[in-house]
C-alpha positions as CSV (number, residue, x, y, z in Angstrom):
1,M,11.5,7.3,36.5
2,Q,12.3,8.2,32.9
3,D,14.5,10.8,31.2
4,D,15.5,11.4,27.6
5,S,19.1,11.6,26.7
6,L,20.7,14.3,24.5
7,D,21.2,13.4,20.9
8,F,24.3,11.3,20.2
9,T,25.9,9.4,17.4
10,V,27.0,5.8,17.4
11,K,30.0,5.2,15.1
12,G,32.1,2.3,14.2
13,E,35.8,1.9,14.3
14,L,38.2,1.2,11.4
15,V,41.7,-0.3,11.3
16,I,44.2,-0.2,8.4
17,D,45.9,-3.6,8.5
18,N,48.0,-3.2,5.3
19,P,50.2,-1.8,4.0
20,D,52.6,-1.8,6.8
21,V,54.0,1.7,6.8
22,S,56.5,1.1,9.7
23,S,59.0,0.6,6.9
24,D,58.6,3.1,4.0
25,L,56.8,2.3,0.8
26,T,58.6,1.9,-2.6
27,C,57.4,4.0,-5.5
28,G,55.8,2.0,-8.3
29,T,55.2,-1.0,-6.1
30,A,51.7,-2.3,-5.8
31,Y,50.3,-2.6,-2.3
32,D,47.0,-4.1,-1.2
33,I,45.2,-1.8,1.3
34,E,43.3,-3.9,3.9
35,V,40.7,-2.3,6.2
36,T,39.0,-4.0,9.1
37,R,35.7,-2.6,10.6
38,H,34.3,-2.9,14.0
39,G,30.7,-1.9,14.4
40,R,28.3,-0.5,11.8
41,V,30.3,0.7,8.8
42,N,28.8,-0.1,5.5
43,A,31.3,1.4,3.1
44,V,34.7,3.2,3.3
45,N,36.6,5.8,1.3
46,I,40.4,5.4,1.1
47,L,42.5,8.5,0.6
48,Y,46.1,9.6,1.0
49,A,47.9,12.8,1.9
50,T,51.4,13.9,0.8
51,D,51.7,16.5,3.5
52,G,50.5,14.3,6.4
53,A,47.2,16.3,6.8
54,T,45.4,17.2,3.5
55,Y,43.7,14.1,2.1
56,S,43.0,15.4,-1.4
57,N,44.1,12.2,-3.2
58,S,41.5,9.5,-3.6
59,I,42.5,5.9,-3.8
60,A,39.0,4.5,-3.8
61,T,35.5,5.6,-2.7
62,G,32.4,3.8,-1.6
63,L,34.1,0.4,-1.1
64,T,31.6,-1.9,0.4
65,F,32.2,-5.0,2.6
66,A,31.3,-8.3,1.0
67,S,28.4,-8.9,3.4
68,D,27.0,-7.6,6.7
69,A,29.0,-10.3,8.5
70,A,32.3,-9.5,6.7
71,T,34.7,-7.4,8.8
72,Q,37.6,-6.9,6.3
73,L,37.9,-5.6,2.8
74,T,40.9,-5.3,0.5
75,H,41.5,-2.8,-2.2
76,P,44.2,-4.4,-4.4
77,S,47.2,-2.9,-6.2
78,W,47.5,0.7,-5.1
79,S,50.9,2.0,-6.3
80,C,52.7,4.4,-4.1
81,P,53.2,7.7,-6.1
82,E,56.6,8.8,-7.3
83,T,56.1,12.5,-6.6
84,P,56.3,14.5,-4.6
85,I,59.2,12.9,-2.7
86,A,58.2,13.4,1.0
87,T,58.4,11.9,4.4
88,T,54.9,12.9,5.4
89,Y,52.7,10.5,3.3
90,K,49.7,9.1,5.2
91,I,46.8,6.8,4.2
92,M,43.3,7.3,5.7
93,A,40.2,5.1,5.7
94,E,36.9,6.8,6.6
95,D,33.3,5.7,6.9
96,D,31.6,6.7,3.7
97,N,28.5,7.8,5.7
98,Y,30.4,9.5,8.6
99,E,33.4,11.2,6.9
100,K,36.3,12.9,8.6
101,S,35.6,16.5,9.5
102,G,38.4,17.9,11.7
103,A,38.6,15.4,14.6
104,N,35.0,14.2,14.0
105,G,33.9,11.3,11.9
106,C,34.8,7.6,11.8
107,F,38.3,7.4,10.4
108,I,41.8,6.0,10.9
109,E,45.1,7.3,9.6
110,T,48.4,5.5,9.2
111,A,51.6,6.9,10.7
112,D,53.8,9.1,8.4
113,F,55.8,7.2,5.8
114,S,58.2,8.1,3.0
115,N,58.0,7.1,-0.7
116,L,61.2,5.5,-1.7
117,G,62.6,5.4,-5.2
118,A,63.8,2.1,-6.8
119,L,66.8,1.1,-8.8
120,T,67.4,-1.5,-11.5
121,I,71.0,-2.8,-11.4
122,T,72.4,-3.0,-15.0
123,A,75.9,-4.2,-14.1
124,P,77.0,-6.6,-12.9
125,T,74.7,-9.1,-14.6
126,I,74.1,-12.6,-13.4
127,A,76.4,-13.9,-16.1
128,D,79.3,-11.7,-15.0
129,T,82.2,-13.2,-13.0
130,W,84.4,-10.8,-11.2
131,R,87.6,-11.6,-9.4
132,T,88.6,-9.9,-6.2
133,T,91.6,-8.3,-7.8
134,E,89.7,-6.7,-10.7
135,T,88.0,-3.2,-10.7
136,H,84.6,-2.8,-12.4
137,L,81.9,-0.2,-12.6
138,I,78.6,-0.9,-11.0
139,S,75.7,0.7,-13.0
140,W,72.0,1.2,-12.5
141,N,69.0,2.9,-13.8
142,V,66.4,4.8,-11.8
143,A,63.3,2.6,-12.1
144,H,60.9,4.7,-9.9
145,G,61.1,8.0,-8.1
146,N,63.8,10.6,-8.0
147,I,67.1,9.3,-6.7
148,S,70.2,11.5,-6.4
């Protein structure tokens, strides 16, 4: 007995190993983005969303794995943007040949994360010695982001 099946698509699976977004990312800090593939995925696109849904910001496209046997690739030195300040950033990796379309495609998204600003302490300096009975001002500069 023989019967033909209906058309179907075999797709791979992707995992974003880094950055770890369980703690928020700091603006201006470089993060390596590491993606692991399972199955037949030849190249990936990496994008990010500031609203948790619209991936209109490209980090890299058409990144290929080093060989057919390689399962992991790294895109080095992506800097978390300073604006807009939001709690709904997400990173997505998608199969370059089977891109995300609604719920279809071969893709993976991170959980939501925030982009945090960064400060540079200007006082005290390492050379300062303060006694417990003295009063001093602590000062800083905003190094990245928008800190109030």
